[in-house]
Backbone bond lengths (Angstrom), bond angles and torsions (degrees), N, CA, C in turn:
res aa  C-N    CA-C-N  psi(-1)  N-CA   C-N-CA  omega(-1)  CA-C   N-CA-C  phi
1 X - - - 1.467 - - 1.483 107.50 -
2 X 1.325 117.24 138.71 1.487 123.37 178.19 1.572 107.47 -109.61
3 X 1.266 114.13 145.00 1.431 123.52 172.65 1.508 108.48 -116.51
4 X 1.336 114.87 114.30 1.500 118.18 179.85 1.515 107.31 -86.87
5 X 1.319 116.10 117.56 1.444 123.91 174.36 1.508 110.69 -101.09
6 X 1.300 119.87 124.56 1.416 122.46 178.33 1.565 111.59 -54.20
7 X 1.282 116.94 129.74 1.482 122.53 -175.71 1.516 108.88 -121.88
8 X 1.330 116.26 129.91 1.499 121.35 -176.63 1.534 110.07 -88.85
9 X 1.278 117.49 127.53 1.454 122.61 176.69 1.514 108.40 -71.64
10 X 1.387 114.82 125.48 1.497 119.69 179.16 1.502 110.06 -112.56
11 X 1.293 120.33 -20.26 1.436 124.67 177.49 1.547 108.82 -143.42
12 X 1.317 116.73 148.46 1.460 119.90 177.64 1.514 109.70 -147.43
13 X 1.311 115.96 133.93 1.463 122.01 170.83 1.532 109.12 -148.61
14 X 1.348 112.07 115.77 1.513 120.42 -175.25 1.515 110.38 54.87
15 X 1.346 116.76 -120.34 1.463 122.51 -177.41 1.500 112.41 -97.46
16 X 1.310 119.15 12.79 1.448 122.87 176.96 1.506 109.32 -115.63
17 X 1.336 115.30 148.84 1.478 119.32 175.46 1.510 107.97 -148.12
18 X 1.279 116.34 160.12 1.442 124.61 173.33 1.525 105.48 -111.13
19 X 1.356 117.31 129.21 1.450 123.41 178.65 1.527 109.99 -114.96
20 X 1.310 114.98 155.34 1.488 123.73 -179.78 1.503 108.28 -122.94
21 X 1.311 115.82 131.55 1.486 124.42 175.34 1.501 105.83 -135.03
22 X 1.326 117.42 110.93 1.485 121.44 179.40 1.552 112.97 51.43
23 X 1.314 116.91 35.17 1.448 121.25 178.24 1.525 114.99 89.64
24 X 1.293 118.01 -10.26 1.490 121.88 176.24 1.492 106.76 -88.73
25 X 1.311 117.75 130.65 1.453 123.84 178.43 1.501 111.85 -114.75
26 X 1.341 113.10 144.24 1.480 117.81 176.81 1.501 108.82 -151.41
27 X 1.338 114.54 152.46 1.482 118.84 177.81 1.495 109.80 -85.75
28 X 1.346 114.90 140.65 1.467 121.08 178.83 1.501 110.09 -130.63
29 X 1.343 114.73 168.36 1.445 121.50 176.90 1.507 108.69 -108.16
30 X 1.326 115.92 142.42 1.507 121.14 -176.69 1.482 110.70 -108.54
31 X 1.279 122.88 5.35 1.448 123.14 -173.91 1.527 115.92 -63.13
32 X 1.356 116.95 -20.21 1.513 119.60 179.12 1.523 112.40 -92.78
33 X 1.300 118.19 -0.84 1.472 120.31 -177.32 1.531 110.08 -71.82
34 X 1.337 115.59 127.94 1.482 117.42 178.51 1.519 114.39 -81.08
35 X 1.364 116.98 -7.69 1.462 120.29 179.02 1.532 107.49 -139.77
36 X 1.357 113.03 162.42 1.465 120.40 -176.84 1.566 108.91 -72.16
37 X 1.303 115.65 140.32 1.510 122.46 175.30 1.500 108.21 -132.56
38 X 1.316 116.24 156.55 1.429 121.12 178.34 1.525 111.60 -146.49
39 X 1.325 115.18 -178.03 1.452 120.76 -178.07 1.504 108.96 -57.21
40 X 1.344 116.85 132.52 1.467 123.83 -178.01 1.520 112.45 98.96
41 X 1.287 116.42 -18.73 1.503 117.36 176.32 1.508 112.11 -79.04
42 X 1.364 114.26 156.23 1.452 121.20 179.51 1.543 107.93 -107.98
43 X 1.285 116.62 139.54 1.450 123.11 177.02 1.473 110.02 -135.46
44 X 1.372 115.62 158.77 1.430 123.88 169.24 1.472 107.94 -94.85
45 X 1.353 118.39 135.59 1.460 124.78 -174.29 1.524 108.17 -117.26
46 X 1.316 115.54 134.16 1.506 121.83 175.12 1.551 105.99 -135.02
47 X 1.321 114.80 125.63 1.464 122.73 176.32 1.548 110.41 50.86
48 X 1.360 116.44 40.46 1.417 116.98 175.04 1.547 117.10 86.40
49 X 1.414 114.81 -1.87 1.454 118.37 -178.51 1.556 109.14 -118.69
50 X 1.279 116.35 131.81 1.511 118.84 169.38 1.466 106.01 -67.96
51 X 1.345 115.02 132.58 1.442 121.13 -177.36 1.541 114.71 -118.94
52 X 1.362 114.68 -17.83 1.473 116.58 -177.65 1.549 108.32 -160.93
53 X 1.321 114.39 138.01 1.443 120.41 174.10 1.544 108.77 -82.76
54 X 1.325 117.16 141.56 1.427 125.56 178.72 1.477 112.21 -117.98
55 X 1.306 118.01 133.56 1.455 122.50 179.78 1.541 107.59 -61.34
56 X 1.298 114.88 143.03 1.494 122.74 -174.76 1.533 112.17 -55.54
57 X 1.324 117.79 -45.42 1.459 121.02 179.68 1.513 112.53 -64.40
58 X 1.308 115.67 -45.27 1.457 121.51 177.80 1.552 110.90 -62.50
59 X 1.308 117.82 -41.89 1.465 123.56 177.71 1.588 109.85 -61.48
60 X 1.301 115.45 -47.64 1.434 119.50 179.94 1.535 112.31 -63.82
61 X 1.337 117.96 -39.39 1.429 121.61 178.69 1.535 110.71 -65.69
62 X 1.357 116.35 -41.48 1.470 121.96 178.82 1.559 109.25 -63.93
63 X 1.289 115.81 -42.69 1.513 120.17 179.94 1.538 110.56 -64.12
64 X 1.317 116.34 -36.47 1.483 117.77 177.79 1.552 111.02 -67.05
65 X 1.320 115.27 -41.49 1.482 117.65 178.49 1.516 109.19 -63.51
66 X 1.361 118.26 -47.48 1.472 121.65 179.57 1.505 111.97 -57.54
67 X 1.387 115.55 -43.83 1.448 120.44 178.35 1.569 111.07 -57.81
68 X 1.336 115.83 -44.27 1.467 118.80 -178.33 1.529 110.34 -66.30
69 X 1.324 118.25 -35.97 1.441 121.21 175.68 1.488 112.04 -62.74
70 X 1.397 115.79 -45.60 1.473 121.05 179.46 1.530 109.97 -61.23
71 X 1.331 117.32 -41.59 1.464 120.95 -179.59 1.505 110.73 -63.83
72 X 1.327 118.14 -44.99 1.436 121.94 177.42 1.499 115.17 -61.16
73 X 1.304 115.16 -44.24 1.489 119.99 177.90 1.565 108.73 -62.42
74 X 1.324 116.73 -44.47 1.434 120.76 178.50 1.531 112.14 -59.10
75 X 1.343 115.21 -42.58 1.471 120.76 -179.75 1.520 108.59 -64.29
76 X 1.310 117.28 -44.36 1.500 121.16 177.15 1.522 111.58 -59.10
77 X 1.336 115.30 -43.54 1.476 119.77 -178.54 1.568 108.92 -64.29
78 X 1.301 118.00 -42.55 1.445 121.30 179.66 1.538 111.20 -63.82
79 X 1.343 114.97 -44.55 1.469 117.93 175.57 1.490 115.48 -63.58
80 X 1.329 118.07 -36.38 1.437 120.93 176.61 1.546 109.89 -67.86
81 X 1.291 117.32 -41.67 1.463 120.41 179.53 1.520 113.74 -63.69
82 X 1.365 115.65 -33.60 1.483 120.68 179.68 1.557 110.55 -74.58
83 X 1.296 118.92 -23.60 1.438 120.90 -177.56 1.498 114.55 -98.44
84 X 1.330 116.96 -1.99 1.488 120.05 178.34 1.498 109.23 -74.43
85 X 1.352 114.91 134.20 1.495 118.50 175.31 1.566 110.04 -66.39
86 X 1.345 113.32 148.46 1.449 119.45 176.83 1.528 108.69 -73.96
87 X 1.316 118.94 131.92 1.445 121.87 176.47 1.497 110.33 -69.26
88 X 1.306 117.77 131.52 1.479 124.61 -179.09 1.521 109.27 -124.39
89 X 1.318 114.30 146.07 1.452 119.13 176.05 1.530 107.85 -76.64
90 X 1.351 117.27 169.60 1.426 118.74 -179.72 1.534 114.23 -62.41
91 X 1.331 118.86 -22.05 1.434 121.68 179.72 1.573 111.80 -90.78
92 X 1.315 116.76 7.71 1.453 120.93 177.68 1.541 115.76 87.02
93 X 1.320 117.37 2.50 1.452 120.49 177.94 1.520 109.65 -90.84
94 X 1.298 118.02 155.22 1.466 120.58 176.42 1.477 111.48 -58.67
95 X 1.289 118.95 140.24 1.507 124.42 178.44 1.539 107.11 -69.68
96 X 1.312 115.17 148.17 1.471 120.86 176.01 1.475 111.78 -87.54
């Protein structure tokens, strides 16, 4: 299953662009885009190709929802790690 995260175009040259998602940048190809896009636009990327333009408000709303999901999963992971028993060897010493 793929999850398309809106990616903001930060650089553009011909059919190549650089997008930013949560500070991570990657180069993508624009040849499959049915409409013109530029710096500041949001696109959905699949396999390195921009495939659809996303309206700014919709992209920002989606990014907020995704951020809240990431925060919740991180919180659950921290809570689970804090409640895990410490592994001990049969002699009562911490396992190596």
